[in-house]
C-alpha positions in Angstrom: 0.0 0.2 -0.1 1.2 3.5 -0.6 1.9 5.7 2.6 2.2 9.2 2.5 5.7 10.4 4.0 5.7 11.0 7.6 6.7 14.5 8.9 10.5 13.3 9.9 13.5 15.6 9.2 14.5 13.6 6.2 11.0 13.4 4.9 10.7 17.3 5.4 13.9 17.9 3.3 12.6 15.6 0.5 9.2 17.6 0.7 11.0 20.8 0.6 13.3 19.8 -2.4 10.3 18.4 -4.3 8.3 21.2 -3.7 10.8 23.8 -4.8 11.6 22.1 -7.8 7.9 21.6 -8.9 6.9 25.3 -7.7 9.5 26.8 -9.5 7.9 25.2 -12.9 4.5 25.8 -11.8 4.9 29.5 -10.8 6.4 30.1 -14.2 3.1 29.1 -15.6 0.5 29.9 -12.9 0.8 30.8 -9.4 -2.6 29.0 -8.5 -1.5 25.6 -9.6 -1.9 22.9 -6.8 1.1 20.5 -6.3 0.2 16.7 -6.3 0.8 14.8 -3.3 4.2 13.1 -3.2 4.3 9.7 -1.9 7.5 8.1 -1.2 8.1 4.3 0.2 11.3 4.3 2.2 13.6 1.2 2.8 12.0 0.6 6.2 8.7 0.6 4.8 9.5 -1.8 1.9 11.2 -4.4 4.1 11.9 -7.5 2.2 10.9 -6.0 -1.1 13.4 -4.6 -3.6 12.4 -3.0 -6.7 15.2 -2.4 -8.7 18.7 -3.6 -9.6 21.7 -2.5 -11.5 23.3 -5.9 -12.1 20.9 -7.9 -14.4 21.0 -5.2 -17.0 23.9 -3.3 -16.1 21.7 -0.2 -15.8 19.5 0.9 -13.0 16.2 -0.9 -14.2 12.9 -2.0 -12.4 12.7 -5.5 -11.5 9.2 -5.9 -13.0 10.8 -4.2 -16.2 13.7 -7.1 -16.3 12.7 -10.0 -18.4 14.3 -12.5 -16.3 13.7 -14.3 -12.9 15.4 -12.3 -10.0 15.2 -12.7 -6.5 16.9 -9.9 -4.3 17.6 -10.8 -0.6 17.5 -7.1 1.2 19.7 -6.2 4.0 16.7 -6.4 6.2 16.2 -10.1 5.2 19.9 -10.9 5.9 19.6 -9.4 9.1 16.6 -11.2 10.3 17.7 -14.5 9.2 21.2 -13.8 10.4 22.7 -15.2 6.9 26.4 -16.2 7.2 26.8 -18.6 4.3 25.8 -19.3 0.8 23.8 -22.0 1.8 21.8 -19.6 4.1 21.2 -17.4 1.1 19.8 -20.0 -1.3 17.2 -21.4 1.3 14.5 -19.2 0.3 15.3 -18.7 -3.5 13.2 -20.8 -5.6 15.2 -22.6 -8.5 18.5 -22.8 -6.5 19.8 -25.4 -4.4 22.7 -25.8 -2.2 25.3 -28.3 -2.8 27.9 -29.7 -0.7 31.2 -28.6 -2.4 33.3 -31.4 -0.9 33.2 -29.5 2.4 35.7 -26.8 1.3 33.9 -24.4 -1.1 30.3 -22.8 -1.9 28.5 -24.7 -4.6 25.0 -24.2 -5.6 22.6 -25.7 -8.4 21.0 -23.2 -10.7 18.3 -24.7 -12.7 19.6 -28.1 -12.6 23.5 -26.9 -13.2 26.0 -27.3 -10.4 28.5 -24.4 -10.0 31.3 -23.4 -8.2 32.2 -20.4 -10.3 29.0 -18.3 -11.0 29.4 -16.1 -8.0 30.3 -12.5 -8.2 30.6 -9.5 -6.1 29.4 -6.0 -7.4 28.9 -7.5 -10.9 32.5 -8.8 -11.2 33.5 -12.5 -11.3 34.6 -13.8 -8.0 35.2 -17.5 -8.9 37.9 -19.3 -6.9 36.4 -22.3 -4.9 36.1 -20.9 -1.2 33.5 -20.2 1.4 32.3 -16.7 1.1 31.3 -14.4 4.0 28.5 -11.8 4.3 29.9 -9.5 7.0 30.4 -6.6 4.5 27.3 -7.4 2.2 24.3 -5.2 1.8 22.1 -7.3 -0.3 22.2 -10.5 -2.5 20.8 -10.8 -6.1 19.8 -14.4 -7.2 19.5 -14.2 -11.0 18.1 -17.2 -12.9 18.7 -18.3 -16.5 21.4 -18.1 -18.8 23.0 -14.8 -19.2 26.5 -14.4 -20.8 25.5 -11.2 -22.4 25.9 -9.7 -19.1 28.2 -11.9 -17.0 30.3 -13.5 -20.0 31.3 -17.3 -19.6 29.5 -19.3 -17.3 26.2 -18.2 -15.6 24.9 -21.5 -17.4 21.8 -21.7 -15.0 22.1 -18.3 -13.1 24.5 -16.4 -10.8 24.7 -15.1 -7.5 25.8 -11.5 -7.0 26.7 -10.1 -3.7 26.4 -6.3 -3.5 28.8 -4.9 -1.1 28.4 -2.1 1.9 29.3 1.3 0.4 30.6 4.6 2.2 28.2 7.0 3.1 28.4 10.4 4.2 25.9 9.9 7.1 27.5 8.4 10.3 27.5 4.5 10.5 28.2 2.8 13.9 27.2 -0.7 14.1 28.4 -3.9 15.7 27.2 -7.4 16.8 28.0 -10.2 18.9 26.7 -13.8 18.3 26.8 -16.8 20.6 25.0 -20.0 20.0 25.0 -23.8 19.9 28.1 -25.8 19.6 30.5 -22.8 20.5 29.4 -20.5 18.0 31.1 -17.3 18.7 31.1 -14.3 16.1 31.5 -10.7 16.1 31.0 -7.8 13.4 31.7 -4.2 13.2 30.5 -1.5 10.6 31.7 1.9 11.1 31.9 5.1 8.7 31.4 8.6 8.4 32.4 11.6 6.2 36.0 12.8 6.3 35.0 15.9 4.6 32.6 17.2 2.2 34.6 15.4 -0.5 35.5 12.2 1.1 33.9 9.4 3.4 35.0 6.0 4.4 33.5 2.8 5.7 35.0 -0.3 7.5 33.5 -3.4 7.9 35.1 -6.1 10.0 34.5 -9.7 11.2 36.0 -12.3 13.5 34.6 -15.9 14.2 35.6 -18.9 16.3 32.9 -21.7 16.2 32.5 -25.4 16.5 29.8 -27.5 15.0 27.4 -30.5 15.6 29.7 -32.6 13.5 32.5 -34.3 15.3 36.0 -32.5 15.2 34.4 -29.8 12.7 35.1 -26.2 13.6 35.6 -23.0 11.7 37.7 -20.0 12.2 37.5 -16.9 10.0 38.1 -13.2 10.1 38.0 -10.4 7.5 38.4 -6.6 7.2 37.1 -4.6 4.4 37.7 -0.8 4.4 36.4 1.6 1.5 36.8 5.0 0.6 34.4 7.5 -1.2 35.8 10.4 -3.1 33.7 13.2 -4.8 36.3 14.0 -7.5 34.4 16.6 -9.4 30.9 17.9 -9.9 29.9 14.8 -11.8 32.6 12.3 -10.9 32.9 9.8 -8.0 35.6 7.1 -7.1 35.1 4.3 -4.7 38.3 2.3 -3.5 38.1 -0.7 -1.4 40.3 -3.5 -0.2 39.4 -6.8 1.5 41.6 -9.2 3.5 39.6 -12.2 4.3 40.6 -15.5 6.0 38.6 -18.8 6.3 40.1 -22.0 8.2 38.0 -25.0 8.7 37.3 -28.8 8.7 36.6 -30.1 5.2 33.6 -32.0 6.1 32.1 -34.4 3.4 29.7 -35.9 5.6 28.4 -39.5 5.9 28.3 -42.4 3.5 25.4 -44.3 2.0 24.0 -47.7 2.2 21.5 -49.8 0.1 20.7 -46.5 -1.8 19.9 -44.4 1.4 22.3 -42.3 3.8 23.9 -44.7 6.3 21.8 -44.8 9.7 24.1 -43.2 12.3 24.3 -40.0 14.3 24.3 -36.8 12.6 27.5 -36.0 14.5 29.4 -39.1 12.9 32.4 -37.9 10.9 33.6 -40.4 8.3 37.5 -40.4 7.7 39.6 -38.3 10.0 38.6 -34.4 11.0 42.2 -33.7 12.1 43.6 -34.8 8.6 41.1 -32.8 6.8 42.0 -29.1 7.2 41.0 -26.5 4.4 41.8 -22.8 4.3 41.5 -19.9 2.0 43.2 -16.4 2.0 41.7 -13.6 0.0 43.2 -10.2 -1.0 41.2 -8.0 -3.2 41.3 -4.5 -4.4 38.5 -2.7 -6.1 38.2 0.7 -8.0 35.0 2.1 -9.4 35.0 5.2 -11.3 31.6 7.0 -12.3 31.1 10.1 -14.3 28.0 11.7 -15.7 28.6 13.8 -18.9 24.9 15.1 -18.9 22.5 14.7 -21.7 21.8 11.3 -20.7 25.3 9.9 -20.9 27.1 8.2 -18.1 30.4 6.0 -17.9 31.3 3.5 -15.1 34.7 1.7 -15.0 35.4 -1.1 -12.6 38.7 -2.9 -11.5 39.2 -5.7 -9.5 42.7 -7.2 -8.7 42.2 -10.4 -6.5 44.7 -12.9 -5.0 43.4 -16.2 -3.8 45.2 -19.0 -2.0 43.2 -21.9 -1.2 44.3 -25.4 0.3 42.2 -28.5 1.0 43.1 -31.9 2.4 40.5 -34.6 3.1 40.4 -37.9 4.8 36.8 -39.0 3.8 34.5 -42.0 2.7 35.3 -43.0 -0.7 32.7 -45.8 -0.9 29.3 -47.1 0.4 28.9 -48.9 3.6 29.3 -52.5 2.4 27.2 -55.6 3.6 30.3 -56.6 5.9 29.8 -53.3 7.8 32.8 -51.4 6.5 33.7 -48.4 4.5 36.5 -47.4 2.1 38.4 -44.3 3.1 40.2 -42.2 0.5 42.5 -39.3 0.9 44.2 -36.4 -1.1 44.9 -32.9 -0.8 44.6 -30.0 -3.3 46.2 -26.5 -3.2 45.2 -23.5 -5.8 46.7 -20.3 -6.3 44.9 -18.0 -8.4 45.5 -13.9 -9.4 42.6 -12.2 -11.1 42.4 -8.9 -12.8 39.2 -7.7 -14.3 38.3 -4.4 -15.7 34.8 -3.6 -17.1 34.0 -0.4 -18.8 30.1 0.5 -19.4 29.1 3.7 -21.3 25.1 4.3 -21.0 23.1 6.6 -23.1 19.4 7.6 -22.8 18.1 9.0 -26.1 14.7 9.2 -28.0 14.3 8.5 -31.7 10.7 9.5 -32.8 8.2 7.9 -30.3 10.9 5.1 -28.8 12.8 5.9 -26.0 16.2 3.9 -25.8 18.8 3.0 -23.0 21.9 2.1 -24.6 24.5 0.2 -23.1 28.1 -0.2 -24.8 30.7 -2.1 -22.8 34.0 -3.8 -22.8 35.7 -6.2 -20.3 39.3 -7.4 -20.4 40.4 -9.9 -17.8 43.3 -12.2 -16.9 43.4 -15.3 -14.7 46.5 -17.0 -13.7 46.2 -20.3 -12.0 48.6 -23.0 -10.4 47.3 -26.1 -9.1 48.6 -29.1 -7.1 47.1 -32.2 -6.0 48.7 -35.0 -3.9 47.6 -38.7 -3.3 47.2 -40.0 0.3 49.3 -43.2 0.7 49.7 -45.6 3.4 53.3 -46.2 4.7 53.5 -49.2 2.3 52.8 -47.5 -0.7 49.2 -48.6 -1.1 45.8 -46.4 -1.1 43.6 -49.0 0.0 42.0 -48.4 3.7 38.7 -49.1 5.1 37.1 -48.8 8.6 34.0 -50.2 10.3 30.9 -47.9 9.5 30.0 -48.6 13.4 33.0 -46.2 14.4 34.5 -44.8 10.7 37.2 -42.9 12.1 40.6 -43.6 10.4 43.6 -43.1 12.7 46.2 -44.9 10.8 49.3 -42.5 9.3 48.8 -40.8 5.8 51.6 -39.6 3.6 50.6 -37.1 0.9 52.6 -37.5 -2.3 52.1 -37.0 -6.2 50.8 -39.9 -8.2 51.3 -40.3 -11.7 48.1 -38.7 -12.8 47.7 -36.2 -10.1 47.3 -32.5 -11.4 50.2 -30.0 -11.2 49.2 -27.4 -13.5 49.8 -24.1 -14.6 47.2 -22.0 -16.5 46.6 -18.5 -17.9 43.3 -17.6 -19.2 42.6 -14.3 -21.0 39.4 -12.7 -21.8 38.4 -9.8 -24.0 34.8 -9.1 -24.6 32.8 -6.3 -26.4 28.9 -6.0 -25.8 25.9 -3.9 -27.0 22.6 -3.6 -25.2 19.5 -1.6 -26.0 16.4 -1.2 -23.6 13.8 0.0 -26.0 10.3 1.5 -24.7 7.8 1.7 -27.5 5.0 3.0 -25.4 4.0 2.6 -21.8 2.6 -0.8 -22.5 5.5 -2.4 -24.3 9.3 -2.7 -24.0 12.0 -4.8 -25.4 15.7 -5.6 -24.7 18.1 -6.7 -27.3 21.5 -7.4 -26.4 24.7 -9.1 -28.0 28.2 -9.9 -26.6 31.4 -11.2 -28.4 33.9 -12.9 -26.1 37.5 -13.9 -26.9 38.5 -16.4 -24.5 41.8 -17.9 -24.5 43.7 -20.6 -22.2 47.5 -21.7 -22.2 47.7 -24.9 -20.1 50.9 -26.5 -18.8 51.2 -29.9 -17.0 54.3 -29.3 -15.0 54.4 -33.0 -14.5 55.3 -34.1 -18.1 55.9 -30.6 -19.5 52.8 -31.1 -21.9 51.1 -27.9 -23.2 47.5 -27.1 -24.4 46.2 -24.0 -25.7 42.4 -23.3 -26.8 40.6 -20.2 -28.0 36.8 -19.8 -28.1 35.1 -16.8 -29.6 31.3 -17.5 -28.9 28.6 -14.8 -29.6 25.9 -14.7 -26.8 22.5 -12.9 -27.5 19.8 -11.9 -25.1 16.2 -10.9 -26.4 13.4 -9.9 -24.2 10.0 -8.6 -24.5 7.7 -6.9 -21.8 4.3 -6.0 -22.0 2.6 -4.1 -19.3 -1.2 -3.9 -19.4 -1.0 -1.6 -16.4 2.1 -0.1 -14.9 2.2 -2.4 -11.8 2.1 -5.5 -13.9 4.4 -6.8 -16.7 4.3 -9.9 -18.7 7.7 -11.2 -20.4 9.4 -13.5 -22.6 13.0 -14.0 -23.0 15.8 -15.9 -24.9 19.3 -16.1 -23.8 22.5 -18.1 -24.3 25.6 -18.5 -21.9 28.4 -20.9 -22.4 31.3 -22.8 -20.5 34.6 -23.3 -22.3 36.5 -26.5 -22.4 38.8 -25.5 -19.6 35.9 -26.0 -17.6 34.2 -23.5 -15.0 37.4 -23.4 -12.8 39.7 -23.6 -15.8 41.4 -27.0 -14.7 39.8 -29.5 -17.2 41.3 -28.7 -20.5 42.5 -31.8 -22.2 44.0 -33.3 -25.5 40.5 -35.0 -26.0 38.2 -32.0 -25.6 40.0 -29.0 -26.6 38.8 -29.0 -30.4 35.4 -29.1 -29.3 33.1 -26.0 -29.2 32.1 -24.8 -25.5 29.1 -26.1 -23.8 25.9 -24.1 -24.4 23.1 -23.3 -22.3 19.9 -21.9 -23.7 17.3 -20.4 -21.7 13.7 -19.7 -23.0 11.5 -18.0 -20.3 8.1 -16.7 -19.8 7.1 -14.8 -16.7 4.9 -12.4 -14.9 5.7 -9.9 -12.2 3.0 -7.8 -10.3 3.8 -4.9 -7.7 0.7 -5.6 -5.8 1.7 -2.5 -3.8 5.1 -0.5 -3.6 6.3 -2.9 -0.8 4.7 -6.1 -1.9 5.6 -8.0 -5.0 4.6 -11.4 -6.9 6.6 -13.0 -9.5 6.2 -16.3 -11.7 8.3 -17.6 -14.2 7.9 -20.7 -16.7 11.2 -21.9 -18.3 13.1 -24.5 -20.2 16.8 -24.7 -20.2 18.9 -27.2 -22.4 22.6 -27.8 -22.1 24.2 -29.0 -25.4 27.6 -29.8 -26.6 28.6 -32.2 -24.0 31.7 -34.3 -24.4 31.6 -38.0 -23.9 33.9 -40.8 -24.6 33.4 -42.7 -27.8 32.0 -46.2 -27.9 35.3 -47.7 -27.5 38.5 -46.6 -26.3 39.9 -46.4 -29.9 37.0 -44.2 -30.8 37.3 -40.3 -30.8 35.2 -38.3 -28.4 31.8 -37.2 -29.5 29.3 -34.3 -28.6 25.7 -35.2 -27.2 22.9 -32.9 -26.2 23.4 -33.2 -22.5 20.3 -32.4 -20.3 17.2 -30.3 -19.9 15.4 -28.7 -17.1 11.7 -27.6 -17.5 10.2 -25.6 -14.4 8.1 -23.3 -12.8 9.1 -20.7 -10.3 6.9 -18.4 -7.9 8.1 -15.5 -5.6 6.7 -13.4 -2.9 8.4 -10.5 -0.9 7.3 -7.6 0.8 4.7 -6.8 3.6 1.4 -8.4 3.7 0.4 -5.6 6.4 2.4 -3.0 8.1 3.6 -5.4 10.7 3.9 -8.6 8.7 6.7 -9.2 6.3 7.3 -12.2 4.2 9.7 -13.7 1.8 9.4 -17.1 0.0 8.9 -19.2 -3.2 8.0 -22.3 -4.6 9.6 -24.2 -7.6 8.9 -27.0 -9.7 11.9 -28.7 -11.5 11.6 -31.4 -14.1 15.2 -32.0 -14.7 16.9 -35.1 -16.5 19.8 -36.1 -19.0 18.9 -36.2 -22.6 21.6 -38.5 -23.7 23.8 -41.4 -22.2 27.1 -39.8 -20.8 28.5 -42.9 -19.1 27.8 -46.1 -17.5 26.6 -44.2 -14.4 24.8 -41.5 -16.3 22.1 -42.7 -18.6 19.7 -41.0 -20.9 16.6 -40.2 -19.2 18.2 -40.0 -15.6 17.2 -37.2 -13.2 19.8 -34.7 -12.6 21.7 -34.6 -9.3 20.3 -32.8 -6.2 17.3 -31.3 -8.0 13.9 -31.7 -6.2 10.9 -31.7 -8.4 9.2 -29.8 -5.8 10.6 -27.2 -3.2 9.1 -24.5 -1.4 9.9 -21.9 1.5 8.2 -18.8 3.3 10.0 -16.6 5.7 7.6 -14.6 7.9 8.4 -11.5 10.3 5.7 -10.0 12.5 5.9 -7.2 14.6 3.6 -7.3 17.5 4.7 -3.9 19.1 7.3 -1.5 18.4 9.8 -3.5 20.8 8.8 -7.0 20.1 8.7 -9.0 16.8 9.0 -12.7 15.8 10.0 -14.7 12.8 8.9 -18.0 11.5 10.2 -19.8 8.6 9.2 -23.2 6.7 11.3 -25.1 4.0 10.3 -28.0 2.1 12.4 -30.0 -0.1 11.2 -33.0 -2.2 13.2 -36.3 -2.3 16.5 -36.0 -4.6 19.2 -38.2 -6.1 22.8 -37.4 -5.0 24.2 -37.9 -8.5 23.0 -39.0 -12.1 23.5 -42.6 -11.3 20.3 -42.1 -9.4 21.5 -44.8 -7.1 21.2 -43.0 -3.9 18.3 -41.0 -2.5 18.1 -38.3 0.0 14.4 -38.3 1.4 12.1 -35.3 1.4 12.0 -33.0 4.6 10.1 -30.1 6.0 12.1 -28.0 8.5 10.9 -25.0 10.7 13.1 -22.2 11.6 12.1 -19.1 14.3 13.3 -16.0 15.6 12.5 -13.4 18.2 13.6 -9.8 18.3 13.4 -7.3 21.0 14.4 -3.6 20.6 15.6 -2.7 24.0 16.3 1.1 22.9 17.0 3.0 19.8 20.7 1.8 20.1 20.2 -2.0 21.0 18.6 -5.1 19.8 18.7 -8.7 20.9 17.9 -11.3 18.4 17.6 -15.0 18.7 17.3 -17.1 15.8 16.5 -20.9 16.2 17.4 -23.3 13.2 15.5 -26.6 13.0 13.0 -25.8 15.7 11.4 -29.2 15.9 14.9 -31.0 15.8 14.0 -32.7 12.4 16.6 -35.3 11.2 17.3 -34.4 7.6 20.0 -34.7 4.8 20.8 -31.1 3.3 22.8 -31.8 0.3 25.7 -34.1 -1.0 28.5 -34.1 -3.6 28.5 -37.7 -4.3 26.9 -41.2 -3.8 29.0 -41.8 -0.6 29.4 -37.8 0.6 26.2 -36.8 2.2 25.7 -33.8 4.6 23.2 -34.5 7.6 21.2 -31.1 8.4 21.9 -29.5 11.7 20.1 -30.5 14.7 18.3 -27.7 16.5 20.7 -24.9 17.0 20.1 -21.8 18.7 22.0 -18.2 18.2 21.6 -15.3 20.3 23.1 -11.7 19.0 23.2 -8.4 20.6 23.1 -5.8 17.7 24.1 -2.4 18.6 24.0 0.9 16.7 25.0 4.4 17.7 
């Protein structure tokens, strides 16, 4: 519903500015004209509802004018749900499911496509395999459907973009301390202010030292992100930022399976050896953003991100199912990756009118370089063998392990370079009809060296990625859209480590998304969305019929689905966020003996739904209640192991002591439901957390 702006100091200033502008024009015509009432929906009134984004189109565009399924998690929602991980983020996003990531990295399944690389920050690629934190994040954008036109390579089924907190000229003084189950201990700080009229800074920091319901599993992480905003001229702004982030934890690959189901054991049971399964990551990233407004509808933005990543993981884990004899095989290996990323994007936008058609033109270029070193070692027994097993009743392996290179372990050096140019036009033919036309050209090259044998490989791909969308608005608050888009993944793989002599000659894998949808801003602070789509994956390389036959291409897979979403305020006191997804995802060609034509895709439920509610009983007291349902899933395309369906209930309680202090209690899995959240393989299954309580004291000054 629309609410007339209340007479606060900020509101009065807005009214005065608008009145001055309008009155100046009005008095030039007639001193007796009456000004229209100005109605504004502030962030606090909108709550969980976000109406626009600058990422999905690279221009500031209303979500209802964007022909693509998008869910934006606002800072209010991130705060209320106490979001700390990527798994927390995707729980309430239809069409995206969490994946285990071998216990050492973020992984998500976008409309049936498992990815560890389709993660961005402020629109720039952030694709090293590590666990991200959200201490310095203002909102999160989950964009579904192929979209290489905006994001370049990858983005096969969608992307997740984190929007970082930016300096403000108003003072920011916020902090939080969180304590919870299994020694959960975490603190954050957010400080900022103006230095003078031309400069402002902001610093976000975080430290955490926590345990887990899983035996021997722990996490330690810390981060700091100072940023500086500069008004470099009347129409120019510069934002500089640096982040140092460290994450150290146990690489936890969960439990094994037996007879096509998760092995029946306590959810705390660790298979393998937790002490010999460390993983850590170090991130040092510098960013610079320059904005300039030339006037007359022309603006320029240049973004640069230089990031150095250092990642290591070692795991001793269940490498097979629990056998009838009650034993389970234990595997071991380590992997180290160093990567240096440098990306630069330049976007020139121009608003113009030709006849009766309005245009919002975007011309852009992106250049990037990624240098990667990778080393994998195998875990050997002292006698040089790799076979080992333990009793499933007590699956902790205590024997010595020596990590050394095998003949096939990776020891690679690679340099990937990208040069891209793109053009997009957002056309408005009338208040009812809009269209989006976009085209991107990429030149993506990889030079790959196997340091073990000196072999070198090189591959260059030059795909052209179109994007077409049509929007019809029968009324201003409702849009009906159709879209067609393509994305691709080069033969070096999403993490640039899988180029081989058998696949380098083939074209990149293609992902084609066709989508119809509707978006309805029921009120300025409440929105509903619906999308029907078909996403096809083609150009999948598989081995030939015999060992002497060359590799061949097959169609791959298809996902057909429906997504429904709702976000905002049902009443002034009741905020909601949630959705429903139906996904029919299957292989369309036989790819191996365990990936047969017609098999269901891994970890894609046919039905899933979620709904988060927050209700404000009084200005001081509020409560939250969330329900998550997930249908049964197969752990892999072998369809040999099934994770059963589950319904989980979360809750929260909020108490505002005074304008400066708030207490927040979040309860995950309120009814202590036993369930399995995700997997990596048929024998790496992550149990869901038992009931967990976190209490946070949030302060602002």
